[in-house]
C-alpha positions as CSV (number, residue, x, y, z in Angstrom):
1,M,15.5,-42.0,11.5
2,T,12.4,-39.8,11.4
3,R,10.9,-39.1,7.8
4,V,10.0,-35.4,7.4
5,L,8.5,-33.9,4.3
6,C,8.7,-30.9,3.7
7,V,6.5,-28.3,1.3
8,A,7.4,-24.6,0.4
9,E,5.0,-22.1,-1.3
10,K,7.0,-21.8,-4.9
11,P,9.5,-24.0,-5.8
12,S,12.4,-21.5,-5.6
13,I,12.1,-21.2,-2.0
14,A,12.2,-24.9,-2.1
15,K,15.5,-25.4,-3.7
16,A,16.9,-22.3,-1.3
17,V,15.7,-24.1,1.9
18,A,17.0,-27.5,0.7
19,Q,20.3,-25.7,0.0
20,H,20.6,-24.4,3.3
21,L,19.2,-27.4,5.4
22,G,21.4,-30.1,3.1
23,G,24.5,-28.2,3.1
24,G,24.9,-28.1,-0.3
25,R,24.5,-31.7,-0.7
26,Y,21.0,-33.1,-1.8
27,E,19.6,-35.5,-4.9
28,V,16.9,-34.2,-7.1
29,R,14.2,-36.1,-8.6
30,N,11.6,-34.7,-11.1
31,T,7.8,-35.1,-10.5
32,R,4.9,-35.3,-12.7
33,D,4.6,-31.3,-12.5
34,T,7.4,-29.7,-14.8
35,Y,8.5,-26.8,-12.2
36,V,8.1,-29.0,-9.4
37,K,11.3,-30.4,-7.9
38,N,11.5,-33.5,-4.7
39,Y,15.1,-32.7,-2.9
40,T,16.3,-35.3,-0.5
41,F,19.0,-34.7,1.9
42,D,19.2,-35.6,5.6
43,F,19.1,-32.8,8.4
44,D,19.7,-32.9,12.3
45,F,16.3,-31.1,13.6
46,G,17.1,-31.4,17.1
47,A,14.8,-32.4,19.9
48,P,12.2,-34.0,19.4
49,W,13.2,-35.5,15.5
50,G,16.9,-35.3,15.7
51,R,18.8,-36.5,12.4
52,S,16.1,-37.1,10.0
53,S,15.7,-38.1,6.4
54,V,14.1,-35.2,4.7
55,T,12.0,-34.6,1.2
56,M,11.6,-31.2,0.4
57,T,9.2,-30.4,-2.2
58,S,6.6,-27.3,-2.9
59,V,3.4,-26.5,-4.6
60,R,3.0,-23.2,-6.7
61,G,0.7,-20.9,-4.7
62,H,-2.9,-22.2,-4.2
63,L,-3.6,-26.0,-4.8
64,T,-7.6,-25.4,-4.6
65,D,-10.0,-23.5,-6.3
66,V,-14.0,-22.9,-4.8
67,Q,-16.7,-23.0,-7.3
68,F,-20.1,-23.5,-7.7
69,P,-21.5,-26.9,-9.4
70,P,-22.1,-27.2,-13.0
71,E,-25.9,-26.4,-12.7
72,Y,-25.1,-22.8,-11.8
73,K,-22.6,-22.3,-14.8
74,K,-25.5,-20.7,-16.7
75,W,-25.7,-16.8,-16.1
76,E,-29.2,-16.6,-16.9
77,Y,-30.7,-19.5,-14.7
78,P,-30.8,-19.7,-11.8
79,P,-30.7,-16.3,-11.1
80,P,-28.0,-14.4,-9.7
81,D,-29.3,-14.4,-6.4
82,S,-29.4,-18.0,-5.9
83,L,-25.4,-18.0,-5.8
84,F,-25.9,-16.3,-2.2
85,N,-26.6,-20.0,-0.9
86,A,-25.7,-22.0,-3.9
87,P,-23.6,-25.3,-2.9
88,V,-19.7,-24.9,-3.0
89,L,-17.3,-27.0,-4.0
90,T,-13.4,-26.9,-3.0
91,L,-11.2,-28.6,-5.6
92,V,-7.9,-29.0,-6.9
93,H,-7.3,-27.2,-9.7
94,E,-6.7,-29.2,-12.9
95,N,-3.2,-27.3,-12.8
96,N,-2.2,-28.6,-9.4
97,K,-3.3,-32.1,-9.7
98,N,-0.1,-33.3,-10.3
99,V,1.3,-31.4,-7.5
100,A,-1.2,-32.4,-5.1
101,K,-0.4,-36.3,-5.9
102,N,3.2,-35.7,-5.4
103,I,2.4,-34.5,-1.9
104,E,-0.1,-37.2,-1.4
105,E,2.4,-39.9,-2.5
106,Q,5.2,-38.1,-0.6
107,A,3.4,-38.0,2.5
108,R,2.5,-41.9,2.8
109,Y,6.2,-42.2,3.4
110,A,6.6,-39.5,6.2
111,D,6.5,-38.9,9.6
112,V,6.1,-35.1,9.7
113,L,4.8,-32.8,7.2
114,F,6.7,-29.3,8.1
115,I,4.8,-26.6,5.8
116,W,7.2,-23.5,5.1
117,T,4.6,-21.5,2.9
118,D,5.0,-17.6,3.6
119,C,3.6,-16.7,6.7
120,D,0.8,-14.7,6.1
121,R,-2.7,-15.2,5.9
122,E,-2.4,-16.7,2.2
123,G,0.4,-18.9,3.2
124,E,-1.3,-19.8,6.2
125,H,-4.4,-21.3,4.1
126,I,-2.0,-22.8,1.3
127,G,-0.4,-24.3,4.3
128,G,-3.9,-25.9,5.2
129,E,-4.5,-27.0,1.8
130,V,-1.0,-28.9,1.6
131,R,-2.2,-30.2,5.1
132,D,-5.1,-31.7,3.5
133,A,-3.4,-33.2,0.5
134,A,-0.7,-34.7,2.9
135,R,-3.7,-36.3,5.0
136,R,-5.1,-37.9,1.8
137,G,-1.7,-40.0,1.6
138,N,-1.3,-40.3,5.5
139,R,-4.2,-39.4,8.1
140,Q,-1.6,-39.9,10.7
141,I,0.9,-37.4,10.0
142,Q,1.9,-34.9,12.0
143,I,1.8,-31.7,11.1
144,K,4.4,-28.7,11.8
145,R,4.9,-25.3,9.8
146,A,8.1,-23.1,9.8
147,R,8.2,-19.6,11.1
148,F,10.5,-17.3,8.6
149,S,10.8,-14.3,6.9
150,N,13.4,-14.5,4.5
151,I,16.0,-17.3,3.0
152,E,19.3,-16.6,4.3
153,R,20.4,-19.6,5.7
154,G,20.9,-19.2,9.6
155,H,17.6,-17.7,9.6
156,V,16.6,-21.1,7.5
157,I,18.3,-23.1,10.2
158,S,16.5,-21.5,13.0
159,A,13.5,-21.9,11.5
160,A,13.5,-25.8,11.0
161,R,14.8,-26.3,14.6
162,N,11.8,-24.1,16.2
163,P,8.6,-25.6,14.6
164,I,5.2,-23.9,15.0
165,A,1.6,-25.1,14.7
166,L,-0.6,-24.1,11.6
167,D,-2.8,-21.4,12.6
168,D,-6.3,-22.6,11.9
169,R,-7.9,-19.4,12.4
170,Q,-5.9,-17.8,9.7
171,V,-6.7,-20.9,7.5
172,E,-10.2,-20.3,8.3
173,A,-10.3,-16.2,7.8
174,V,-8.9,-17.0,4.1
175,A,-11.8,-19.8,3.6
176,A,-14.5,-17.4,4.5
177,R,-12.8,-14.4,2.6
178,I,-12.5,-16.5,-0.8
179,E,-16.1,-17.7,-0.1
180,L,-17.3,-14.6,0.1
181,D,-16.0,-13.1,-2.8
182,L,-16.8,-16.1,-5.0
183,R,-20.8,-15.5,-3.8
184,I,-20.4,-11.8,-4.2
185,G,-18.5,-11.4,-6.7
186,Y,-20.3,-13.9,-9.3
187,A,-24.0,-12.4,-8.0
188,F,-23.4,-9.1,-8.6
189,T,-21.3,-9.5,-12.1
190,R,-24.1,-11.3,-13.5
191,F,-26.8,-9.1,-12.2
192,L,-24.7,-6.2,-13.5
193,T,-23.9,-7.9,-16.9
194,L,-27.4,-9.2,-17.3
195,N,-29.4,-5.8,-16.7
196,L,-26.9,-3.6,-18.3
197,R,-26.4,-5.4,-21.5
198,P,-29.9,-4.9,-23.1
199,L,-29.1,-1.1,-22.9
200,G,-27.4,-1.8,-26.0
201,G,-24.7,0.3,-27.9
202,P,-21.2,-0.2,-26.0
203,M,-22.9,-1.9,-23.2
204,A,-23.8,-4.8,-25.6
205,D,-21.1,-7.3,-25.2
206,L,-19.4,-5.9,-22.2
207,T,-19.1,-7.9,-18.9
208,I,-19.3,-5.7,-16.0
209,S,-17.3,-7.4,-13.2
210,Y,-18.0,-6.3,-9.6
211,G,-15.1,-6.9,-6.7
212,S,-16.2,-6.0,-3.6
213,C,-12.4,-4.4,-3.2
214,Q,-12.7,-3.2,-6.7
215,F,-15.8,-1.0,-6.7
216,P,-14.6,1.0,-3.3
217,T,-11.3,1.6,-5.3
218,L,-13.0,3.0,-7.9
219,G,-15.3,4.8,-6.0
220,F,-12.6,6.8,-4.6
221,V,-11.6,7.5,-8.1
222,V,-14.6,9.0,-9.2
223,D,-15.3,11.0,-5.7
224,R,-12.1,12.8,-6.3
225,Y,-12.7,13.4,-10.1
226,F,-16.2,15.1,-9.2
227,R,-14.1,17.0,-6.6
228,V,-12.2,18.6,-9.1
229,K,-14.6,18.7,-11.9
230,N,-17.3,20.8,-9.5
231,F,-14.4,23.0,-8.1
232,V,-15.1,26.5,-8.2
233,P,-11.8,29.2,-7.6
234,E,-12.4,31.4,-4.7
235,T,-10.4,34.9,-5.1
236,F,-8.7,35.3,-1.9
237,W,-6.5,38.4,-0.5
238,S,-3.6,38.4,1.8
239,I,-1.0,40.8,3.5
240,K,3.0,40.9,2.6
241,V,5.2,42.3,4.5
242,M,8.8,42.4,3.7
243,H,11.8,43.9,5.4
244,E,15.5,44.1,4.0
245,R,18.2,44.0,6.4
246,D,22.2,43.4,5.9
247,K,21.2,43.1,2.3
248,I,18.9,39.9,2.9
249,K,15.3,40.3,2.2
250,V,13.0,38.9,4.7
251,N,9.5,38.0,3.9
252,F,7.0,38.0,7.1
253,N,3.8,35.8,6.7
254,W,0.6,37.4,8.0
255,A,-1.1,35.3,10.8
256,R,-4.5,35.2,9.2
257,H,-2.9,33.9,6.0
258,R,-5.5,34.8,3.6
259,L,-9.0,36.2,3.9
260,F,-11.9,35.4,0.8
261,D,-13.5,39.3,2.1
262,R,-11.0,42.2,0.2
263,M,-12.7,45.1,2.0
264,A,-11.4,43.3,5.0
265,V,-8.2,42.9,4.2
266,V,-8.1,46.4,2.9
267,L,-9.0,47.5,6.5
268,F,-6.6,45.6,8.1
269,Y,-3.8,47.0,5.3
270,E,-4.6,50.4,5.9
271,R,-4.2,50.1,10.1
272,C,-1.0,48.3,9.3
273,L,0.2,51.5,7.3
274,S,-1.2,54.2,9.7
275,A,1.0,52.2,12.5
276,K,3.8,52.9,10.2
277,V,6.4,51.0,12.4
278,A,6.8,47.4,13.2
279,K,7.2,46.2,16.6
280,V,9.6,42.5,17.2
281,T,7.4,40.7,19.8
282,K,9.2,37.5,20.0
283,V,12.7,36.1,18.8
284,E,13.2,32.7,18.9
285,Q,16.0,30.2,18.1
286,K,16.0,26.6,18.8
287,P,17.4,23.0,17.8
288,T,15.3,21.5,14.9
289,K,15.6,18.2,13.5
290,K,13.7,16.2,10.3
291,W,12.8,12.9,11.7
292,K,14.4,9.9,9.6
293,P,12.0,7.6,8.1
294,L,10.1,4.4,9.9
295,P,11.3,1.1,8.9
296,L,9.6,0.1,5.5
297,T,6.3,-1.6,5.4
298,T,4.8,-2.9,2.2
299,V,1.9,-0.2,2.1
300,E,4.9,2.2,1.9
301,L,6.9,0.7,-0.3
302,Q,4.4,0.9,-3.2
303,K,3.3,4.1,-2.2
304,M,7.3,5.1,-2.5
305,A,7.9,3.5,-5.8
306,T,4.9,4.4,-7.6
307,R,6.0,8.1,-6.6
308,F,10.2,7.5,-6.9
309,L,10.7,4.7,-9.0
310,R,8.1,5.0,-12.0
311,L,6.9,1.8,-11.1
312,T,2.9,0.8,-10.4
313,G,2.1,-1.1,-7.0
314,Q,1.7,-4.0,-8.8
315,Q,5.3,-4.0,-10.6
316,T,6.8,-3.4,-7.3
317,M,5.1,-5.9,-5.6
318,T,6.1,-8.2,-8.5
319,V,9.8,-7.3,-8.2
320,A,10.1,-7.4,-4.5
321,E,8.8,-11.0,-4.4
322,T,11.4,-11.7,-6.9
323,L,14.0,-10.3,-4.6
324,Y,12.8,-12.2,-2.0
325,N,12.7,-15.7,-3.6
326,K,16.5,-15.0,-4.8
327,G,17.3,-14.1,-0.9
328,F,18.5,-10.7,-1.5
329,I,15.4,-9.1,1.0
330,S,13.3,-10.1,3.8
331,Y,9.8,-11.2,3.1
332,P,8.3,-8.0,1.4
333,R,4.5,-8.1,2.6
334,T,4.1,-6.9,5.8
335,E,2.9,-4.4,8.2
336,T,5.4,-4.1,11.0
337,D,7.0,-0.8,11.0
338,R,9.3,-1.6,14.1
339,F,12.1,-3.7,14.5
340,D,12.6,-6.6,17.2
341,K,15.3,-5.5,19.4
342,A,17.3,-8.6,19.2
343,M,17.5,-8.5,15.6
344,N,21.0,-8.0,14.8
345,L,20.8,-5.1,12.3
346,M,24.1,-4.0,12.5
347,E,25.6,-7.3,10.7
348,L,22.9,-6.4,8.0
349,V,24.6,-3.1,7.7
350,R,28.1,-4.3,7.6
351,K,27.1,-6.5,4.3
352,Q,26.0,-3.2,2.5
353,T,29.7,-2.0,3.2
354,P,31.0,-3.2,-0.5
355,D,28.8,-1.2,-2.5
356,T,30.6,2.2,-4.4
357,R,27.3,3.9,-4.2
358,W,26.0,3.7,-0.4
359,G,29.1,1.6,1.0
360,E,30.8,4.5,2.7
361,F,27.7,5.5,4.6
362,A,27.2,2.0,6.0
363,Q,30.9,1.9,7.0
364,N,30.6,5.4,8.7
365,L,27.5,3.4,10.7
366,V,29.5,0.5,11.3
367,D,32.2,2.6,12.9
368,G,29.8,4.1,15.3
369,A,27.1,6.2,13.8
370,F,24.9,3.6,13.9
371,Q,21.7,4.6,15.5
372,Q,18.8,2.0,16.7
373,P,15.8,2.5,14.2
374,R,12.5,4.5,15.4
375,Q,9.7,2.3,16.7
376,G,6.5,2.8,14.5
377,R,3.1,1.6,15.9
378,H,2.4,-1.4,13.7
379,D,3.6,-5.2,14.4
380,D,1.9,-7.9,12.5
381,K,3.4,-10.5,14.6
382,A,4.7,-12.4,11.5
383,H,7.5,-10.4,9.8
384,P,9.7,-7.6,10.6
385,P,10.0,-4.6,8.5
386,I,10.9,-5.4,4.4
387,H,15.4,-4.8,4.6
388,P,18.1,-6.3,3.0
389,I,19.4,-9.6,3.8
390,I,22.6,-9.9,1.4
391,Y,24.3,-7.4,-0.5
392,A,23.3,-7.6,-4.2
393,A,26.0,-6.4,-7.1
394,P,23.7,-4.0,-9.8
395,S,25.3,-6.7,-12.2
396,V,23.0,-9.5,-11.1
397,L,20.0,-7.5,-10.9
398,S,17.6,-6.3,-13.5
399,E,17.0,-2.5,-14.1
400,D,13.5,-2.9,-12.2
401,E,15.0,-5.3,-9.4
402,R,17.8,-2.5,-9.2
403,K,15.9,0.4,-8.5
404,V,13.3,-1.3,-5.6
405,Y,16.3,-3.0,-4.1
406,E,18.2,0.3,-3.6
407,F,15.1,2.0,-2.6
408,I,15.0,-0.9,0.4
409,V,18.6,-0.7,1.4
410,R,18.8,3.2,1.2
411,R,15.5,3.3,3.3
412,F,17.3,0.5,5.5
413,L,20.3,2.7,6.1
414,A,18.5,5.8,7.0
415,C,16.7,4.3,9.4
416,C,19.4,2.9,11.1
417,S,21.2,6.4,10.7
418,E,20.5,9.9,12.7
419,D,17.7,12.4,12.0
420,A,19.0,15.5,10.3
421,R,19.9,18.3,12.7
422,G,19.3,22.1,12.3
423,V,18.9,25.6,13.9
424,A,15.5,27.2,13.3
425,T,14.9,31.1,14.0
426,D,11.3,32.6,14.1
427,V,10.7,35.9,14.6
428,E,6.8,37.6,15.1
429,L,6.1,41.0,14.5
430,T,3.1,43.4,15.3
431,Y,2.5,45.9,12.7
432,G,-0.7,47.9,13.5
433,E,-3.0,45.1,15.1
434,E,-1.9,42.4,12.7
435,I,0.7,39.7,13.5
436,F,3.6,38.6,11.1
437,T,6.0,35.7,11.2
438,A,9.5,34.4,9.6
439,H,10.8,31.5,9.8
440,G,14.5,30.3,9.2
441,V,16.4,27.1,9.0
442,I,20.1,26.4,9.1
443,V,20.5,22.7,8.2
444,L,23.7,21.8,10.3
445,E,23.9,17.7,10.1
446,R,22.2,16.2,7.2
447,N,23.0,12.9,8.9
448,Y,20.4,10.1,6.9
449,L,19.8,12.6,4.1
450,D,23.2,11.6,2.8
451,V,21.6,8.3,1.9
452,Y,18.2,8.9,1.3
453,P,17.7,11.1,-1.4
454,Y,13.8,10.5,-1.4
455,E,13.2,13.7,0.9
456,K,14.9,16.9,1.2
457,W,16.0,19.4,3.5
458,T,17.2,22.0,2.0
459,G,16.7,25.0,5.1
460,T,16.0,28.5,4.4
461,S,18.9,31.3,4.2
462,E,19.4,32.8,7.4
463,L,17.6,35.4,9.1
464,P,19.5,38.6,9.8
465,K,19.4,39.7,13.4
466,F,16.0,41.2,15.0
467,T,16.2,42.1,18.6
468,L,12.9,42.0,20.8
469,G,11.2,44.9,21.6
470,E,12.7,46.9,18.4
471,R,10.8,48.9,16.2
472,F,11.4,49.7,12.5
473,E,9.3,50.7,9.4
474,P,8.9,47.5,6.7
475,T,10.8,48.0,3.5
476,E,7.8,46.8,1.9
477,A,3.7,46.2,2.7
478,M,1.4,45.2,0.1
479,I,-2.1,43.6,-0.2
480,T,-1.6,40.1,-2.9
481,E,-4.5,38.4,-4.6
482,G,-5.0,34.8,-5.5
483,K,-7.3,32.0,-6.0
484,T,-7.9,28.7,-5.0
485,T,-6.9,25.6,-6.8
486,P,-8.7,22.3,-7.3
487,P,-7.2,19.4,-5.9
488,G,-5.4,17.1,-7.7
489,Y,-6.8,13.7,-9.3
490,L,-5.6,10.5,-7.5
491,T,-2.1,9.2,-7.8
492,E,-1.6,5.6,-6.9
493,A,0.0,6.3,-4.0
494,D,-2.8,8.7,-3.2
495,L,-5.1,5.4,-3.7
496,I,-2.9,3.1,-1.9
497,A,-3.1,5.3,1.2
498,L,-7.0,5.9,1.0
499,M,-7.5,2.2,0.4
500,D,-5.0,1.3,3.3
501,A,-6.9,4.2,5.6
502,N,-10.5,2.8,4.7
503,G,-9.9,-1.1,5.0
504,I,-9.8,-2.2,1.1
505,G,-8.0,-4.9,0.6
506,T,-4.9,-6.1,2.6
507,D,-1.2,-4.6,1.9
508,A,-0.5,-7.5,0.1
509,T,-4.0,-7.0,-2.7
510,M,-4.4,-3.2,-3.0
511,A,-2.1,-3.4,-5.7
512,E,-4.0,-5.8,-7.5
513,H,-7.1,-4.1,-7.2
514,I,-6.0,-1.0,-8.8
515,D,-4.8,-3.2,-11.6
516,K,-8.2,-4.8,-11.7
517,I,-10.0,-1.6,-12.4
518,Q,-7.6,-0.8,-15.0
519,Q,-8.2,-4.0,-16.7
520,R,-11.9,-3.6,-16.4
521,E,-11.7,0.1,-18.1
522,Y,-13.4,1.5,-15.3
523,V,-10.0,3.9,-15.4
524,R,-7.6,5.1,-16.8
525,T,-4.3,7.0,-16.6
526,V,-2.9,10.0,-17.7
527,E,-0.3,12.4,-17.4
528,R,-0.3,15.2,-14.0
529,A,-0.7,18.2,-15.5
530,G,1.3,21.4,-14.9
531,G,4.8,19.3,-14.6
532,R,4.6,18.6,-10.4
533,G,6.7,15.9,-10.5
534,A,7.4,13.0,-7.8
535,N,10.3,14.8,-6.2
536,D,8.2,17.9,-4.8
537,N,9.1,17.4,-1.2
538,A,8.2,19.5,1.4
539,D,11.5,20.5,2.8
540,D,10.9,22.3,6.2
541,D,11.6,21.1,9.7
542,E,9.8,18.7,11.3
543,D,8.7,21.6,14.4
544,E,7.4,24.3,11.8
545,N,3.3,24.4,11.6
546,S,3.4,25.1,7.8
547,A,0.8,27.7,6.5
548,P,-3.0,26.3,5.1
549,P,-2.9,24.9,1.7
550,T,-4.2,27.0,-0.9
551,R,-5.4,23.7,-2.6
552,G,-9.0,22.1,-2.2
553,R,-11.1,25.2,-1.2
554,G,-13.8,26.4,-3.5
555,R,-17.3,25.7,-4.1
556,G,-18.9,22.8,-5.7
557,R,-20.4,19.3,-5.1
558,P,-18.2,15.9,-4.4
559,R,-19.9,14.0,-7.1
560,G,-23.0,15.0,-8.9
561,S,-22.6,16.3,-12.5
562,R,-21.9,14.7,-15.8
563,G,-18.6,13.0,-16.0
564,G,-16.0,12.8,-19.0
565,R,-16.4,10.0,-21.9
566,G,-12.9,8.2,-20.9
567,G,-14.1,5.2,-23.0
568,A,-10.1,4.1,-23.6
569,R,-8.0,2.8,-21.1
570,G,-5.3,4.7,-20.4
571,G,-1.8,3.5,-19.7
572,R,-0.8,1.3,-16.6
573,G,1.7,3.8,-15.3
574,G,5.0,3.1,-14.3
575,G,7.9,2.8,-16.6
576,G,9.0,6.5,-16.7
577,G,7.4,9.6,-17.9
578,G,5.9,11.9,-15.8
579,V,3.3,11.4,-12.5
580,K,0.1,9.4,-13.6
581,E,-2.9,10.2,-12.3
582,F,-6.5,8.1,-12.6
583,V,-9.6,9.4,-13.9
584,P,-12.7,7.6,-14.3
585,T,-14.1,6.2,-17.6
586,S,-17.6,6.9,-18.5
587,L,-18.5,3.7,-17.6
588,G,-16.8,3.7,-14.4
589,V,-18.3,7.0,-13.4
590,A,-22.2,5.6,-14.4
591,L,-21.4,2.6,-12.0
592,I,-20.5,4.4,-8.9
593,Q,-23.1,7.3,-9.7
594,G,-26.0,4.4,-10.2
595,F,-25.1,2.9,-7.1
596,D,-24.8,6.3,-4.9
597,R,-28.0,7.8,-5.9
598,M,-29.9,4.7,-5.1
599,H,-29.4,5.9,-1.7
600,F,-28.4,2.9,0.4
601,D,-26.9,3.3,3.9
602,T,-24.1,1.2,2.3
603,S,-23.6,2.0,-1.3
604,L,-21.2,-0.7,-2.9
605,G,-19.1,2.3,-3.9
606,K,-18.3,3.2,-0.5
607,P,-15.7,1.1,1.5
608,F,-18.0,0.6,4.3
609,L,-19.1,-2.7,3.8
610,R,-15.6,-4.3,2.5
611,K,-14.1,-2.7,5.6
612,E,-16.3,-4.4,7.9
613,M,-15.4,-7.5,6.2
614,E,-11.9,-7.1,6.6
615,L,-12.7,-6.6,10.2
616,K,-14.6,-10.0,10.5
617,M,-11.5,-11.8,8.8
618,K,-9.4,-10.1,11.6
619,A,-12.2,-11.1,14.5
620,I,-12.0,-14.9,13.0
621,C,-7.8,-14.5,13.3
622,E,-8.0,-13.5,16.8
623,G,-10.4,-16.2,17.9
624,R,-13.2,-13.6,18.3
625,A,-15.3,-15.1,15.8
626,T,-15.8,-18.1,13.4
627,K,-16.0,-18.7,9.7
628,G,-19.8,-19.6,9.8
629,A,-20.8,-16.7,11.5
630,V,-19.0,-14.4,9.2
631,L,-20.2,-16.2,6.2
632,R,-24.0,-15.9,7.7
633,E,-23.9,-12.2,8.7
634,S,-21.5,-10.8,5.3
635,L,-24.1,-12.6,3.1
636,T,-27.3,-11.3,4.6
637,K,-25.8,-7.4,4.3
638,Y,-24.6,-8.0,0.6
639,R,-27.9,-9.6,-0.2
640,N,-30.0,-6.7,1.4
641,V,-28.0,-4.9,-0.9
642,Y,-28.8,-6.8,-3.6
643,D,-32.3,-7.0,-3.5
644,Q,-32.4,-3.1,-2.9
645,S,-30.2,-2.9,-6.2
646,R,-32.6,-4.9,-8.1
647,E,-35.5,-2.5,-7.1
648,E,-33.8,0.4,-7.9
649,L,-32.1,-0.7,-11.0
650,N,-33.8,2.1,-13.2
651,I,-31.4,4.4,-11.2
652,L,-28.3,2.3,-12.7
653,K,-29.6,2.4,-16.1
654,A,-30.4,6.1,-15.9
655,A,-27.1,6.6,-15.2
656,C,-25.5,4.7,-17.7
657,R,-27.9,6.3,-20.2
658,E,-26.6,9.7,-18.9
659,Y,-23.0,9.4,-18.5
660,I,-22.3,6.5,-21.5
661,F,-24.8,7.2,-23.9
662,G,-24.9,11.2,-23.1
663,N,-28.7,11.1,-22.6
664,G,-28.7,13.0,-19.5
């Protein structure tokens, strides 16, 4: 009988897989680690192993740490730049030695190592660590890994009978990223701390931590801060035309929207009045719809949770991981926004019918209203979109688990429903030489909106009848005046979207980077002013071309004038209250401004260096680059920035004196 050693990434996954493969019958043995158990049972894997004797165990995340030798422990000497080419040691962490020893011992009696770590880059690297530990006990052991995205019984059994090879390219990509983060992070952290502490005052005891994802993330916050601070409102004028018919007041929007020249608007307005009558030049009525949402990705889950569930991205991912480990949802770290057409989505919908909140909607889908979800453009080839696996009653979930699970279920059911449908009417008229338009929407079928309260489409009042070519004198025509308003500070949803668009971090790590810049006291959160809540959704139909927003136009520089003294760390978002916005502290402003004023081609406060690094990680995964080449190229670039920073250090110190000490 073949002896198979299975190793999962977490104890909870090991127990769930053992439960499914052992058919509920297994023996449990303790190990030297309090949290790790060994489960033994028999299972028929099919060809080539057949019925086998299985030991199922786990690790607790990464087994190893990458660190510098002891002679590099002192910050002052060797100098920080020596860390770019210092030796690096990969060692089993002290807390994981018993875990690694367990794998090594169990491997001595096994023919096959079957790795059950999460199917993403990080999981692949942990799988590589497990392989290394097993080979210390048995050099001849055969290596396979399971490809799975949830711990539903049928899915686990299918994964067990269809093993694949460990992806060494992904292992190498993560190893390269870990080494780069170690070298770059330590070098710049020591450089900044050693050179800025002598400024004294509030800097005297600070550790200025650098991270190649954290600084560009901070850069986004600082950039928006100065766009708001330096904004100069501009007055604009527009022409409003209103006509009342059949007791309905219809507002017509000026095609020019608004102008910043009052005399020009007065001139256009007088021409309208001189014409006296307006002529209807277009009447169009057509079907319209509001598209149902795309299947759920990790980034979208975090953005929506920060807006509607009052959870931070970090809190959301922690809760989602818990739901996954309990078997309630699929793997929550995915870039995929399209379901494989072979998936039995109807069965997943059917499992939601017992719920009192959305069960009736799910039953309606089962009874014939089911529609295939939209197909997005992204497929990470590892995991499907996030979706519910089994029904979880509210009584078995914590408050935060309930909120996240409910959102995931409602999103999934909305994906399997129909688009909302309505009728749109457009009327265009010429008044003088100016064109004005009115738009009305009547919602006929809400469809997916009945289960998905996170979007609105309320429609507008029906327009009265207008006839092509008819002429009438408008009830009212007047000049209106307004002022442009600044953009808002970044919310967490905004920040995640910027990080995603600029390649800063991965879908799995963005929330961690945002949390880090708060821990480092580089940014704080404040309640959004003005009372605009998270539920302010556009309720226009998808075919409508909305008018240009009044936000965002005004004179002023993105960065450059003195920032606020946000010395204390604010609350961490989430947990109720209004929408949280990020504002940089004086320290955060000083660091970004200091590096930006050095005028490097690749400032540490900009996303370009890190984005390039992420692209190189992808190139390793696709076989277009090697770990060694990526390490050499990336370290050379960061070393050049380090050398330039050292030469321009006085600029950074001046920024600290200006923003932190108020000596600008």
